[in-house]
VEXDREN-514406 format. One record per residue: residue number from 1; residue in three letters; x, y, z of N, C-alpha, C in turn. Coordinates in pm, 1 decimal, padded with zeros to 6 digits, m for minus. Each point is the difference from the previous one (the first is absolute). Example, Ala and Ser with C-alpha at 12.3 -4.5 7.8 and 13.67 -1.06 7.14 Angstrom:
BEGIN
LUMRO/1/ALA/01319.0/m00569.0/00780.0/m00089.0/00119.0/00000.0/00090.0/00120.0/00000.0
LUMRO/2/SER/m00035.0/00105.0/m00072.0/00082.0/00119.0/00006.0/m00077.0/00109.0/00073.0
This chain:
BEGIN
LUMRO/1/UNK/00082.6/m00118.4/00000.0/m00082.6/00118.4/00000.0/00087.5/00125.4/00000.0
LUMRO/2/UNK/00103.3/m00000.2/m00080.6/00087.6/00115.7/m00003.8/m00054.2/00108.9/m00092.9
LUMRO/3/UNK/m00089.5/m00033.7/m00090.6/m00054.9/00099.9/m00089.9/m00124.2/00063.0/00061.3
LUMRO/4/UNK/m00022.0/00126.3/m00025.3/m00122.0/00062.1/00051.3/m00120.2/m00050.4/m00081.3
LUMRO/5/UNK/m00093.4/m00059.0/00069.3/m00120.4/m00048.4/m00066.0/m00120.7/00054.3/00074.3
LUMRO/6/UNK/m00112.7/00002.1/m00068.5/m00123.1/00048.2/00062.8/m00071.8/m00116.4/00067.2
LUMRO/7/UNK/m00098.6/00033.6/00079.6/m00078.1/m00104.0/00066.3/m00080.5/m00081.2/m00100.9
LUMRO/8/UNK/m00039.0/00062.9/m00110.2/m00073.3/m00072.4/m00104.8/00092.1/m00102.7/m00065.5
LUMRO/9/UNK/00121.2/00040.5/m00032.8/00094.9/m00093.6/m00061.1/00031.6/m00115.9/00094.1
LUMRO/10/UNK/00016.5/00031.3/00126.8/00027.2/m00103.9/00098.3/m00118.4/m00096.9/00010.7
LUMRO/11/UNK/m00120.4/00055.0/00010.2/m00119.2/m00083.7/00012.7/m00023.3/m00087.9/m00121.6
LUMRO/12/UNK/00016.3/00058.4/m00118.8/m00019.6/m00077.2/m00123.3/00103.3/m00111.4/m00011.1
LUMRO/13/UNK/00125.4/00030.9/00027.8/00102.5/m00104.1/m00012.2/m00018.7/m00109.1/00104.0
LUMRO/14/UNK/m00033.7/00036.7/00120.2/m00019.8/m00097.8/00106.9/m00120.7/m00088.2/m00030.9
LUMRO/15/UNK/m00110.4/00061.1/m00040.4/m00121.5/m00076.6/m00028.6/00014.5/m00083.5/m00126.8
LUMRO/16/UNK/00063.6/00055.4/m00102.8/00018.1/m00075.3/m00124.8/00088.8/m00121.4/00021.6
LUMRO/17/UNK/00106.1/00015.9/00076.6/00087.9/m00114.9/00024.1/m00069.1/m00104.9/00086.3
LUMRO/18/UNK/m00073.2/00043.4/00100.0/m00069.8/m00093.9/00088.2/m00107.7/m00076.3/m00075.7
LUMRO/19/UNK/m00082.4/00071.0/m00075.4/m00105.9/m00065.4/m00076.6/00059.5/m00087.3/m00109.5
LUMRO/20/UNK/00107.1/00044.7/m00061.6/00065.7/m00081.4/m00102.7/00053.1/m00131.4/00053.2
LUMRO/21/UNK/00057.4/00005.5/00118.9/00051.5/m00122.6/00062.1/m00115.2/m00094.5/00033.2
LUMRO/22/UNK/m00114.8/00053.0/00038.0/m00115.5/m00085.4/00027.5/m00060.6/m00056.6/m00127.8
LUMRO/23/UNK/m00007.5/00082.0/m00104.2/m00067.7/m00041.6/m00122.4/00070.8/m00115.1/m00071.5
LUMRO/24/UNK/00131.2/m00009.7/00011.0/00072.5/m00106.8/m00070.4/m00047.0/m00139.1/00045.0
LUMRO/25/UNK/00004.8/m00034.3/00127.6/m00049.1/m00133.7/00038.5/m00151.3/m00011.5/m00008.3
LUMRO/26/UNK/m00072.1/00110.2/00023.2/m00146.0/m00004.4/m00006.2/m00047.3/m00033.6/m00141.3
LUMRO/27/UNK/00057.5/00066.2/m00098.3/m00037.0/m00028.7/m00139.5/00044.2/m00140.0/m00041.9
LUMRO/28/UNK/00113.2/m00045.7/00051.5/00046.0/m00136.2/m00029.0/m00098.3/m00102.4/00055.4
LUMRO/29/UNK/m00042.4/00019.1/00123.6/m00097.6/m00091.4/00059.8/m00134.4/00006.4/m00071.7
LUMRO/30/UNK/m00039.6/00118.2/m00040.1/m00124.7/00016.1/m00074.0/00006.4/m00073.4/m00134.1
LUMRO/31/UNK/00110.7/00015.3/m00070.6/00017.2/m00070.2/m00127.9/00003.9/m00150.5/00019.7
LUMRO/32/UNK/00066.9/m00046.3/00105.3/00005.2/m00144.1/00026.8/m00138.5/m00054.6/00032.4
LUMRO/33/UNK/m00078.1/00074.8/00075.0/m00136.0/m00043.1/00030.6/m00085.7/m00009.8/m00124.7
LUMRO/34/UNK/00009.0/00099.3/m00086.8/m00077.7/m00004.4/m00124.0/00048.8/m00111.7/m00091.9
LUMRO/35/UNK/00129.7/m00025.6/00001.8/00053.7/m00108.9/m00081.4/m00055.0/m00134.0/00049.7
LUMRO/36/UNK/m00005.3/m00017.9/00130.3/m00054.1/m00124.9/00055.1/m00146.3/m00017.0/m00037.3
LUMRO/37/UNK/m00075.0/00108.8/00003.1/m00142.2/m00007.6/m00035.2/m00018.8/m00021.4/m00149.2
LUMRO/38/UNK/00070.9/00076.2/m00080.8/m00022.4/00000.7/m00145.2/00067.6/m00117.0/m00071.3
LUMRO/39/UNK/00125.8/m00027.7/00031.9/00075.6/m00101.0/m00074.3/m00013.4/m00138.2/00063.2
LUMRO/40/UNK/00013.0/m00006.9/00130.7/m00004.3/m00129.5/00068.5/m00142.0/m00047.8/00025.2
LUMRO/41/UNK/m00097.5/00088.0/m00015.1/m00141.6/m00032.7/00021.3/m00024.4/m00058.0/00139.0
LUMRO/42/UNK/00069.1/00054.1/00099.7/m00016.1/m00045.8/00137.5/m00132.5/00047.4/00058.7
LUMRO/43/UNK/m00047.4/00113.6/m00047.8/m00126.4/00056.7/00045.8/m00078.5/00047.0/m00122.1
LUMRO/44/UNK/m00131.9/00010.9/00013.4/m00077.5/00053.0/m00112.9/00030.3/00147.8/m00023.6
LUMRO/45/UNK/m00020.5/00044.7/m00121.3/00029.8/00138.9/m00036.0/m00087.0/00100.8/00074.2
LUMRO/46/UNK/m00111.0/m00042.5/00055.4/m00086.1/00089.9/00075.9/00064.6/00054.8/00125.8
LUMRO/47/UNK/00109.5/m00061.0/00041.6/00071.6/00044.3/00120.0/00082.4/00125.9/m00027.5
LUMRO/48/UNK/00033.0/00025.8/m00124.0/00090.6/00111.1/m00033.2/m00049.1/00135.2/00051.7
LUMRO/49/UNK/m00125.8/00040.3/m00022.3/m00040.7/00131.5/00053.0/00010.2/00009.7/00152.0
LUMRO/50/UNK/m00040.8/m00104.0/00070.1/00008.6/00002.0/00146.2/00146.2/00000.9/00043.6
LUMRO/51/UNK/00083.2/m00078.5/m00067.2/00142.3/m00004.2/00034.4/00064.0/00137.1/m00019.4
LUMRO/52/UNK/m00039.0/00069.7/m00104.0/00055.4/00133.3/m00024.2/m00045.9/00098.8/00107.5
LUMRO/53/UNK/m00125.8/m00007.7/00038.2/m00050.2/00086.0/00107.6/00077.6/m00027.2/00128.5
LUMRO/54/UNK/00019.3/m00126.4/00031.8/00071.6/m00036.4/00122.2/00147.4/00035.6/m00008.0
LUMRO/55/UNK/00058.0/m00006.2/m00118.2/00142.4/00030.9/m00015.1/00027.8/00148.7/00018.3
LUMRO/56/UNK/m00096.4/00083.5/m00030.9/00021.9/00144.2/00014.0/m00010.9/00043.6/00146.6
LUMRO/57/UNK/m00067.5/m00078.4/00083.4/m00012.4/00036.7/00141.5/00136.1/00013.7/00068.7
LUMRO/58/UNK/00094.0/m00094.3/m00017.9/00132.3/00022.1/00061.1/00073.0/00122.4/m00056.7
LUMRO/59/UNK/m00025.8/00033.4/m00124.9/00059.9/00121.8/m00057.3/m00052.3/00123.5/00072.3
LUMRO/60/UNK/m00129.6/00002.3/00025.8/m00058.8/00111.7/00075.4/00060.8/00005.4/00140.0
LUMRO/61/UNK/00007.4/m00115.0/00064.1/00057.9/m00005.4/00133.7/00144.2/00046.5/00001.9
LUMRO/62/UNK/00075.7/m00042.3/m00098.9/00140.0/00042.1/m00008.1/00010.6/00151.0/m00017.4
LUMRO/63/UNK/m00085.7/00057.4/m00084.5/00003.7/00144.7/m00020.6/m00034.9/00074.2/00128.8
LUMRO/64/UNK/m00096.8/m00050.8/00076.2/m00034.2/00062.4/00127.7/00116.4/m00006.7/00098.3
LUMRO/65/UNK/00062.3/m00117.1/00008.6/00112.8/m00016.2/00092.0/00117.1/00087.4/m00043.4
LUMRO/66/UNK/00029.0/00002.9/m00128.4/00110.1/00083.2/m00049.4/m00027.5/00147.5/00022.8
LUMRO/67/UNK/m00123.4/00041.6/m00022.5/m00036.4/00138.9/00023.8/00014.8/00038.1/00145.5
LUMRO/68/UNK/m00044.2/m00088.1/00089.1/00013.5/00027.7/00143.7/00146.6/00004.9/00041.1
LUMRO/69/UNK/00080.7/m00087.5/m00056.9/00142.6/m00001.0/00034.6/00070.4/00124.7/m00051.7
LUMRO/70/UNK/m00037.2/00046.8/m00117.9/00064.6/00117.5/m00057.6/m00044.0/00128.6/00069.7
LUMRO/71/UNK/m00126.7/00009.1/00030.7/m00054.4/00122.1/00059.8/00022.8/00005.4/00150.9
LUMRO/72/UNK/m00016.0/m00115.0/00064.6/00006.6/m00003.9/00146.0/00134.9/00041.1/00053.5
LUMRO/73/UNK/m00004.1/00066.9/00111.0/00123.0/00046.6/00063.1/00058.9/m00105.7/00094.0
LUMRO/74/UNK/m00082.5/m00097.6/00038.4/00045.3/m00104.0/00091.9/m00037.1/m00137.1/m00056.0
LUMRO/75/UNK/00053.7/m00103.9/00061.2/m00034.6/m00136.0/m00042.3/m00141.4/m00038.1/00040.2
LUMRO/76/UNK/m00059.8/00078.5/00087.3/m00136.7/m00027.9/00042.9/m00099.7/00004.1/m00115.6
LUMRO/77/UNK/00016.9/00097.3/m00089.9/m00088.8/00009.4/m00116.2/00015.0/m00122.6/m00089.6
LUMRO/78/UNK/00123.2/m00040.3/m00021.3/00027.2/m00118.0/m00083.0/m00059.0/m00125.0/00064.9
LUMRO/79/UNK/00023.5/m00017.3/00128.4/m00050.4/m00116.7/00071.2/m00152.1/m00002.5/00000.0
LUMRO/80/UNK/m00061.5/00115.2/00021.8/m00146.1/00008.8/m00004.5/m00055.6/m00033.5/m00137.5
LUMRO/81/UNK/00067.7/00047.5/m00104.5/m00044.7/m00030.6/m00136.3/00011.5/m00148.9/m00029.6
LUMRO/82/UNK/00109.0/m00061.3/00043.2/00017.6/m00143.7/m00020.8/m00109.9/m00077.9/00071.3
LUMRO/83/UNK/m00027.2/00034.9/00124.3/m00104.0/m00068.9/00076.4/m00138.1/00018.4/m00063.3
LUMRO/84/UNK/m00030.0/00122.7/m00041.4/m00130.4/00027.2/m00061.0/m00016.9/m00073.2/m00132.8
LUMRO/85/UNK/00102.5/00003.6/m00082.5/m00008.8/m00065.1/m00131.4/m00010.4/m00151.0/00014.9
LUMRO/86/UNK/00086.3/m00058.4/00081.5/00000.0/m00145.3/00012.2/m00125.9/m00054.6/00065.5
LUMRO/87/UNK/m00065.5/00078.4/00081.5/m00122.3/m00048.1/00063.1/m00125.2/00035.1/m00079.7
LUMRO/88/UNK/00013.3/00068.9/m00110.7/m00117.9/00042.4/m00075.7/m00028.5/m00083.1/m00124.2
LUMRO/89/UNK/00089.9/m00088.9/m00041.3/m00024.1/m00076.2/m00122.5/m00128.1/m00081.6/00007.7
LUMRO/90/UNK/m00023.1/m00066.9/00111.5/m00119.8/m00082.0/00012.7/m00125.1/00086.0/m00009.3
LUMRO/91/UNK/00006.0/00119.8/00059.5/m00115.9/00087.7/m00000.6/m00033.3/00047.9/m00141.1
LUMRO/92/UNK/00102.3/00034.7/m00075.6/m00021.7/00045.6/m00138.2/m00057.0/m00113.2/m00084.3
LUMRO/93/UNK/00056.4/m00118.7/00014.7/m00049.3/m00114.9/m00076.4/m00144.2/m00030.9/00036.6
LUMRO/94/UNK/m00030.8/m00000.5/00129.1/m00136.3/m00027.2/00046.2/m00096.5/00105.6/m00053.6
LUMRO/95/UNK/00038.6/00126.0/00006.0/m00084.4/00108.5/m00049.7/m00025.4/m00013.8/m00149.8
LUMRO/96/UNK/00103.9/m00033.2/m00076.2/m00018.1/m00018.3/m00144.5/m00096.7/m00114.1/m00030.1
LUMRO/97/UNK/00013.8/m00110.4/00071.7/m00086.8/m00115.6/m00025.3/m00144.8/00028.2/00040.2
LUMRO/98/UNK/m00020.1/00075.8/00105.2/m00136.3/00030.7/00043.5/m00063.8/00108.4/m00087.0
LUMRO/99/UNK/00079.6/00094.7/m00041.6/m00054.6/00111.0/m00078.4/m00019.5/m00036.1/m00147.8
LUMRO/100/UNK/00085.2/m00088.3/m00052.0/m00007.8/m00040.6/m00140.2/m00011.2/m00152.5/m00009.0
LUMRO/101/UNK/m00119.9/m00054.7/00021.4/m00014.3/m00146.2/00000.4/00026.9/m00064.5/m00135.7
LUMRO/102/UNK/m00006.3/00076.9/m00107.8/00027.1/m00059.7/m00131.9/00146.7/m00039.4/m00017.0
LUMRO/103/UNK/00088.8/00050.1/00087.0/00139.8/m00041.4/m00006.7/00014.0/m00148.8/00030.2
LUMRO/104/UNK/m00083.3/m00051.2/00089.4/00004.5/m00142.6/00035.5/m00052.1/m00090.7/m00111.4
LUMRO/105/UNK/m00089.2/00049.3/m00081.2/m00066.1/m00084.1/m00100.1/00088.9/m00037.9/m00117.8
LUMRO/106/UNK/00101.5/00078.2/m00027.5/00077.0/m00020.5/m00122.8/00134.2/m00069.2/00021.0
LUMRO/107/UNK/00029.2/m00047.2/00118.9/00128.3/m00063.1/00027.2/00024.2/m00123.4/m00083.7
LUMRO/108/UNK/m00102.7/m00080.0/m00018.1/00016.0/m00127.2/m00070.9/m00032.8/00011.0/m00148.5
LUMRO/109/UNK/m00013.1/00120.1/m00048.9/m00031.1/00022.9/m00140.8/00116.8/m00043.7/m00088.8
LUMRO/110/UNK/m00033.7/m00047.0/m00118.4/00102.0/m00044.3/m00095.7/00075.4/00119.4/m00058.4
LUMRO/111/UNK/m00063.0/00114.3/m00001.1/00065.2/00121.9/m00049.2/00003.1/00104.5/00111.8
LUMRO/112/UNK/00091.6/00093.0/m00011.9/00007.8/00110.2/00096.2/m00114.5/00096.8/m00026.5
LUMRO/113/UNK/m00078.6/00027.5/00100.7/m00115.7/00088.4/m00012.8/00037.9/00135.9/00059.1
LUMRO/114/UNK/00014.7/00098.0/m00088.6/00037.2/00135.0/00041.9/m00126.8/00083.2/00012.7
LUMRO/115/UNK/m00072.8/m00022.9/00107.6/m00126.2/00070.0/00023.6/00027.2/00146.1/00035.3
LUMRO/116/UNK/m00102.7/00083.5/m00008.5/00018.8/00140.3/00039.6/00047.6/00014.5/00144.3
LUMRO/117/UNK/m00045.8/m00089.0/00088.6/00045.5/00006.2/00139.0/00149.5/m00027.1/00011.1
LUMRO/118/UNK/00048.8/m00097.7/m00073.4/00143.0/m00032.2/00003.1/00080.8/00118.3/m00050.4
LUMRO/119/UNK/m00042.1/00057.3/m00109.7/00072.3/00114.0/m00056.9/m00006.0/00121.9/00092.2
LUMRO/120/UNK/m00113.5/00019.6/00065.5/m00013.7/00111.2/00093.6/00091.6/m00018.7/00120.3
LUMRO/121/UNK/00005.6/m00121.9/00052.5/00086.6/m00027.6/00114.9/00146.4/00020.0/m00037.7
LUMRO/122/UNK/00039.9/m00053.0/m00115.2/00138.8/00016.7/m00044.4/00034.3/00146.9/m00023.3
LUMRO/123/UNK/m00091.1/00073.1/m00060.8/00024.2/00143.2/m00022.3/00010.0/00073.4/00133.5
LUMRO/124/UNK/m00084.8/m00036.1/00094.5/00006.0/00061.3/00132.4/00130.3/m00030.8/00071.7
LUMRO/125/UNK/00046.5/m00124.0/m00011.1/00126.1/m00037.8/00063.2/00117.2/00076.3/m00060.1
LUMRO/126/UNK/00005.5/00007.2/m00131.6/00110.7/00070.8/m00065.1/m00006.3/00150.4/00025.9
LUMRO/127/UNK/m00120.9/00053.8/00008.8/m00015.9/00140.9/00035.5/00047.8/00024.2/00142.3
LUMRO/128/UNK/m00030.4/m00093.3/00090.1/00044.8/00012.3/00137.7/00152.5/m00003.6/00009.8
LUMRO/129/UNK/00063.9/m00085.6/m00080.1/00147.0/m00004.6/m00002.7/00055.3/00135.5/m00044.3
LUMRO/130/UNK/m00054.6/00054.1/m00107.9/00047.1/00129.6/m00049.6/m00026.8/00111.1/00101.6
LUMRO/131/UNK/m00113.6/m00004.9/00065.6/m00033.3/00101.1/00100.3/00093.7/m00007.6/00120.6
LUMRO/132/UNK/00027.3/m00120.2/00047.0/00091.2/m00016.3/00114.2/00138.6/00053.1/m00034.6
LUMRO/133/UNK/00050.5/m00037.2/m00117.6/00132.6/00046.8/m00039.8/00001.7/00150.9/m00020.9
LUMRO/134/UNK/m00105.7/00053.8/m00057.6/m00008.1/00144.5/m00021.3/m00006.2/00077.9/00130.1
LUMRO/135/UNK/m00082.0/m00046.3/00094.0/m00009.1/00067.4/00129.6/00132.8/m00010.1/00074.8
LUMRO/136/UNK/00063.8/m00115.6/m00010.1/00130.7/m00016.8/00064.3/00100.0/00101.3/m00054.4
LUMRO/137/UNK/00006.8/00012.1/m00131.7/00093.4/00096.0/m00059.3/m00035.8/00144.0/00035.5
LUMRO/138/UNK/m00129.4/00029.2/00005.2/m00042.2/00136.0/00034.6/00041.1/00034.9/00142.7
LUMRO/139/UNK/m00029.0/m00089.7/00093.4/00035.2/00026.4/00140.0/00151.4/00008.5/00016.6
LUMRO/140/UNK/00072.1/m00090.2/m00066.3/00146.5/00002.7/00009.6/00056.8/00128.8/m00059.0
LUMRO/141/UNK/m00060.7/00049.9/m00105.4/00051.4/00122.0/m00064.3/m00022.0/00124.0/00085.6
LUMRO/142/UNK/m00093.1/m00005.5/00093.6/m00029.6/00114.7/00085.7/00093.2/00008.2/00119.6
LUMRO/143/UNK/00079.2/m00103.8/00023.8/00089.3/m00000.2/00115.1/00119.8/00090.2/m00025.4
LUMRO/144/UNK/00045.9/00064.1/00105.4/00119.9/00082.2/m00009.5/00124.4/m00083.2/00028.2
LUMRO/145/UNK/m00011.3/m00089.3/00100.1/00110.4/m00089.8/00033.8/m00042.3/m00139.2/m00042.9
LUMRO/146/UNK/00053.0/m00046.2/m00111.4/m00052.2/m00121.4/m00060.5/00095.7/m00117.8/00002.5
LUMRO/147/UNK/00116.0/00013.6/00053.9/00094.6/m00111.5/00001.6/00003.5/m00064.5/00136.3
C-alpha cells in the first residue's frame, strides 16, 4: 500500500479479489453438478432450475459475509454475518417451498421447466447479489480511514 489510493479503489480491489477467489471453485462445482445431471443422467433434467436456485444461495451468503467483513470495523460484524447466513439457509429454502409450491412439482420432469416463478426467483437472487455488492462498495467508499 505504498501508492496513494482512494477508498473506492481499495474497496473495488478488495471486493473483486475476494469475489473472484470465491467464484472460481463455485463455478467449477456448478459446472460439475450440471455435467452430472446432463451428461451422466444421474438426475432428471427437472432438477436443474431448483439446483440453480439453491446454488445461488451460497453466493448471496458469501456476498453478505464479505460485505460485513469489508465494512465492519471489528470481527464481531463478520462473526455475526457468518452466524446469520449459516443459520438462514433452511429458512430460505422452507420459505421458497411454501411460497412457490410449483417448484416441487417439476423436480422429476424429463425436461428443465423454467417457469415464471423460477425466473423471478433467479432474477431476485442475482439482483440481491448486485445490491449487496453495490451497497458494500458505497459504504466502503464513504469511509475516511479505510485500511
